[in-house]
MIDOSE-1310 file (N, C-alpha, C; in nm, 2 decimals, decimal comma, always signed):
residues 120
maae	+3,60/+3,81/-0,68/+3,61/+3,68/-0,61/+3,47/+3,59/-0,64; +3,38/+3,65/-0,64/+3,24/+3,58/-0,65/+3,24/+3,55/-0,80; +3,24/+3,43/-0,83/+3,22/+3,40/-0,95/+3,07/+3,39/-1,03; +3,05/+3,46/-1,14/+2,92/+3,47/-1,18/+2,84/+3,35/-1,22
kpef	+2,73/+3,30/-1,19/+2,67/+3,17/-1,22/+2,62/+3,21/-1,34; +2,63/+3,11/-1,47/+2,54/+3,14/-1,57/+2,39/+3,12/-1,53; +2,29/+3,21/-1,59/+2,14/+3,18/-1,58/+2,11/+3,08/-1,63; +2,00/+3,02/-1,57/+1,96/+2,89/-1,62/+1,81/+2,92/-1,69
tpei	+1,83/+2,89/-1,81/+1,69/+2,92/-1,90/+1,65/+2,76/-1,95; +1,53/+2,73/-1,89/+1,49/+2,63/-1,95/+1,45/+2,61/-2,09; +1,45/+2,52/-2,16/+1,39/+2,50/-2,27/+1,27/+2,45/-2,28; +1,19/+2,48/-2,37/+1,07/+2,41/-2,39/+1,05/+2,26/-2,41
sdfe	+1,16/+2,20/-2,46/+1,15/+2,07/-2,50/+1,16/+1,98/-2,37; +1,22/+2,04/-2,25/+1,23/+1,98/-2,12/+1,09/+1,95/-2,07; +0,98/+2,03/-2,10/+0,85/+2,03/-2,05/+0,75/+1,96/-2,15; +0,78/+1,94/-2,26/+0,68/+1,87/-2,35/+0,65/+1,75/-2,33
ghee	+0,73/+1,66/-2,25/+0,69/+1,52/-2,23/+0,60/+1,51/-2,11; +0,57/+1,62/-2,03/+0,47/+1,60/-1,93/+0,33/+1,60/-1,96; +0,31/+1,66/-2,07/+0,17/+1,65/-2,14/+0,15/+1,53/-2,19; +0,21/+1,48/-2,25/+0,19/+1,33/-2,32/+0,11/+1,23/-2,22
prrs	+0,16/+1,19/-2,10/+0,07/+1,10/-2,02/-0,03/+1,15/-1,98; -0,08/+1,28/-1,98/-0,23/+1,32/-1,95/-0,31/+1,28/-2,07; -0,25/+1,31/-2,21/-0,33/+1,27/-2,32/-0,36/+1,11/-2,31; -0,26/+1,05/-2,30/-0,28/+0,88/-2,30/-0,37/+0,84/-2,19
fgta	-0,37/+0,90/-2,08/-0,47/+0,87/-1,96/-0,62/+0,92/-2,00; -0,62/+1,02/-2,08/-0,73/+1,06/-2,12/-0,80/+0,99/-2,22; -0,69/+0,94/-2,33/-0,75/+0,84/-2,43/-0,79/+0,72/-2,39; -0,70/+0,65/-2,25/-0,74/+0,54/-2,20/-0,86/+0,53/-2,16
riae	-0,93/+0,65/-2,07/-1,02/+0,67/-2,00/-1,14/+0,67/-2,11; -1,12/+0,72/-2,21/-1,24/+0,70/-2,32/-1,25/+0,56/-2,38; -1,12/+0,52/-2,41/-1,13/+0,36/-2,46/-1,20/+0,28/-2,34; -1,17/+0,29/-2,22/-1,23/+0,21/-2,11/-1,40/+0,26/-2,13
svrl	-1,43/+0,38/-2,14/-1,60/+0,41/-2,15/-1,66/+0,36/-2,24; -1,58/+0,36/-2,36/-1,63/+0,29/-2,48/-1,65/+0,12/-2,47; -1,55/+0,07/-2,43/-1,55/-0,06/-2,37/-1,67/-0,09/-2,31; -1,68/-0,03/-2,20/-1,80/-0,04/-2,07/-1,94/-0,01/-2,15
glti	-1,96/+0,06/-2,24/-2,07/+0,09/-2,32/-2,11/-0,02/-2,41; -2,00/-0,05/-2,48/-2,05/-0,17/-2,59/-2,06/-0,28/-2,50; -2,01/-0,34/-2,40/-2,02/-0,45/-2,32/-2,16/-0,44/-2,27; -2,21/-0,33/-2,19/-2,35/-0,32/-2,18/-2,46/-0,32/-2,27
ftll	-2,43/-0,25/-2,38/-2,52/-0,26/-2,51/-2,51/-0,39/-2,53; -2,39/-0,51/-2,57/-2,43/-0,62/-2,62/-2,49/-0,72/-2,51; -2,50/-0,69/-2,37/-2,56/-0,75/-2,27/-2,69/-0,73/-2,28; -2,74/-0,62/-2,30/-2,89/-0,58/-2,32/-2,96/-0,65/-2,45
mams	-2,87/-0,66/-2,56/-2,93/-0,72/-2,69/-2,92/-0,85/-2,66; -2,84/-0,91/-2,58/-2,84/-1,05/-2,58/-2,97/-1,08/-2,46; -2,98/-0,99/-2,40/-3,12/-1,05/-2,30/-3,25/-1,03/-2,37; -3,25/-0,94/-2,46/-3,33/-0,92/-2,55/-3,38/-1,04/-2,65
ivgt	-3,26/-1,08/-2,67/-3,29/-1,18/-2,79/-3,31/-1,32/-2,74; -3,27/-1,35/-2,58/-3,30/-1,44/-2,52/-3,43/-1,45/-2,48; -3,46/-1,35/-2,44/-3,60/-1,33/-2,38/-3,73/-1,37/-2,49; -3,68/-1,31/-2,62/-3,82/-1,32/-2,71/-3,78/-1,47/-2,77
tads	-3,68/-1,50/-2,80/-3,65/-1,66/-2,84/-3,70/-1,76/-2,74; -3,67/-1,75/-2,64/-3,72/-1,84/-2,54/-3,88/-1,85/-2,49; -3,92/-1,73/-2,55/-4,08/-1,72/-2,53/-4,14/-1,78/-2,63; -4,07/-1,77/-2,76/-4,14/-1,83/-2,86/-4,13/-1,98/-2,85
lavy	-4,01/-2,05/-2,79/-3,99/-2,16/-2,78/-4,08/-2,24/-2,70; -4,10/-2,15/-2,58/-4,20/-2,17/-2,48/-4,35/-2,19/-2,54; -4,38/-2,09/-2,64/-4,52/-2,12/-2,70/-4,50/-2,25/-2,80; -4,39/-2,27/-2,84/-4,40/-2,41/-2,94/-4,42/-2,52/-2,85
nkth	-4,35/-2,53/-2,71/-4,37/-2,63/-2,65/-4,48/-2,65/-2,58; -4,55/-2,56/-2,56/-4,69/-2,55/-2,51/-4,81/-2,60/-2,61; -4,80/-2,55/-2,73/-4,90/-2,59/-2,82/-4,86/-2,69/-2,92; -4,75/-2,76/-2,91/-4,70/-2,86/-2,99/-4,78/-2,99/-2,94
vsdd	-4,84/-3,06/-3,04/-4,89/-3,20/-3,01/-4,82/-3,30/-3,08; -4,89/-3,41/-3,04/-4,80/-3,54/-3,11/-4,86/-3,57/-3,24; -4,82/-3,65/-3,31/-4,85/-3,68/-3,46/-4,98/-3,79/-3,44; -5,05/-3,81/-3,34/-5,17/-3,87/-3,34/-5,29/-3,80/-3,38
fllp	-5,29/-3,65/-3,36/-5,39/-3,57/-3,36/-5,38/-3,55/-3,52; -5,51/-3,51/-3,60/-5,51/-3,51/-3,73/-5,48/-3,37/-3,76; -5,50/-3,28/-3,71/-5,51/-3,13/-3,73/-5,39/-3,07/-3,64; -5,25/-3,10/-3,67/-5,16/-3,03/-3,58/-5,14/-2,88/-3,59
lwpv	-5,10/-2,80/-3,50/-5,06/-2,65/-3,52/-4,95/-2,66/-3,60; -4,85/-2,71/-3,56/-4,69/-2,70/-3,64/-4,67/-2,82/-3,74; -4,60/-2,76/-3,83/-4,56/-2,90/-3,92/-4,48/-3,00/-3,86; -4,48/-3,12/-3,89/-4,43/-3,24/-3,86/-4,27/-3,23/-3,86
qfnl	-4,24/-3,17/-3,97/-4,08/-3,12/-3,99/-4,03/-2,97/-3,96; -4,10/-2,93/-3,87/-4,07/-2,81/-3,82/-3,92/-2,79/-3,74; -3,83/-2,70/-3,78/-3,67/-2,70/-3,75/-3,68/-2,62/-3,65; -3,64/-2,64/-3,51/-3,61/-2,60/-3,38/-3,45/-2,55/-3,37
gpti	-3,38/-2,58/-3,47/-3,24/-2,55/-3,46/-3,20/-2,42/-3,43; -3,24/-2,34/-3,52/-3,19/-2,19/-3,49/-3,24/-2,14/-3,39; -3,37/-2,17/-3,33/-3,41/-2,12/-3,21/-3,34/-2,13/-3,09; -3,31/-2,27/-3,07/-3,21/-2,32/-2,99/-3,09/-2,27/-3,00
alvt	-3,01/-2,25/-3,11/-2,90/-2,20/-3,13/-2,90/-2,04/-3,07; -3,03/-1,97/-3,11/-3,02/-1,81/-3,04/-3,02/-1,82/-2,88; -3,09/-1,94/-2,85/-3,10/-1,91/-2,68/-2,97/-1,94/-2,65; -2,89/-2,06/-2,69/-2,76/-2,10/-2,64/-2,67/-1,98/-2,64
ggsi	-2,68/-1,94/-2,80/-2,56/-1,85/-2,80/-2,59/-1,72/-2,71; -2,73/-1,67/-2,67/-2,75/-1,52/-2,61/-2,72/-1,57/-2,46; -2,73/-1,69/-2,45/-2,71/-1,71/-2,30/-2,53/-1,70/-2,28; -2,48/-1,76/-2,35/-2,32/-1,76/-2,35/-2,30/-1,61/-2,36
iils	-2,32/-1,52/-2,43/-2,31/-1,38/-2,43/-2,33/-1,31/-2,30; -2,47/-1,36/-2,25/-2,51/-1,32/-2,14/-2,41/-1,32/-2,03; -2,34/-1,47/-2,00/-2,26/-1,52/-1,91/-2,12/-1,44/-1,92; -2,07/-1,44/-2,05/-1,94/-1,37/-2,04/-1,91/-1,21/-2,04
ntms	-2,07/-1,16/-2,09/-2,03/-1,02/-2,06/-2,05/-0,96/-1,90; -2,14/-1,04/-1,83/-2,15/-1,02/-1,70/-2,01/-1,07/-1,63; -1,95/-1,16/-1,66/-1,81/-1,19/-1,62/-1,72/-1,08/-1,64; -1,74/-1,01/-1,76/-1,64/-0,92/-1,80/-1,68/-0,79/-1,72
ligs	-1,80/-0,77/-1,70/-1,83/-0,65/-1,61/-1,80/-0,65/-1,45; -1,83/-0,78/-1,41/-1,77/-0,79/-1,26/-1,65/-0,79/-1,25; -1,54/-0,85/-1,35/-1,41/-0,84/-1,34/-1,33/-0,70/-1,37; -1,42/-0,61/-1,45/-1,38/-0,49/-1,46/-1,40/-0,39/-1,35
kvpa	-1,52/-0,43/-1,28/-1,58/-0,31/-1,18/-1,57/-0,35/-1,04; -1,55/-0,49/-1,02/-1,53/-0,52/-0,87/-1,37/-0,52/-0,86; -1,32/-0,42/-0,73/-1,19/-0,41/-0,72/-1,12/-0,54/-0,67; -1,19/-0,61/-0,59/-1,13/-0,73/-0,53/-1,10/-0,84/-0,66
vrle	-1,19/-0,85/-0,73/-1,16/-0,94/-0,83/-1,08/-0,90/-0,94; -1,08/-0,76/-0,97/-0,99/-0,72/-1,06/-0,82/-0,71/-0,98; -0,83/-0,72/-0,88/-0,69/-0,74/-0,83/-0,64/-0,88/-0,83; -0,76/-0,97/-0,78/-0,72/-1,12/-0,79/-0,67/-1,15/-0,94
ilir	-0,74/-1,10/-1,07/-0,70/-1,12/-1,20/-0,54/-1,06/-1,21; -0,51/-0,94/-1,18/-0,39/-0,89/-1,20/-0,29/-0,95/-1,13; -0,27/-1,03/-1,00/-0,20/-1,10/-0,95/-0,18/-1,20/-1,02; -0,29/-1,29/-1,07/-0,27/-1,40/-1,13/-0,21/-1,38/-1,27
qcid	-0,21/-1,26/-1,34/-0,15/-1,26/-1,46/+0,01/-1,20/-1,46; +0,00/-1,13/-1,32/+0,16/-1,15/-1,31/+0,25/-1,26/-1,26; +0,19/-1,35/-1,20/+0,25/-1,47/-1,17/+0,24/-1,57/-1,28; +0,18/-1,57/-1,36/+0,16/-1,66/-1,51/+0,29/-1,60/-1,58
């Protein structure tokens, strides 16, 4: 009267999909760590560029005299364009990297960014 139930034998393919999210989570974590490290590295490099270039620009401004003096320290046609460009570019990089770090590490800001992305 009792019917025999067939034995259940799980196949290996049933459980293969469960390991893949762990790998992708680990890969995403490594990618996030690399992104964070590169952001901090570029932030420090930009700070060093701005610091050294701004210092040399300050030295120029302190030692530059008008054309009335007969023996100026700097040439009359001295080009300050690259120095000013380094200070400006470094400042922009510092600002953007700081905003990136704040946006990725402060939970309230990150949540606000995610909400705005979902709405738009």
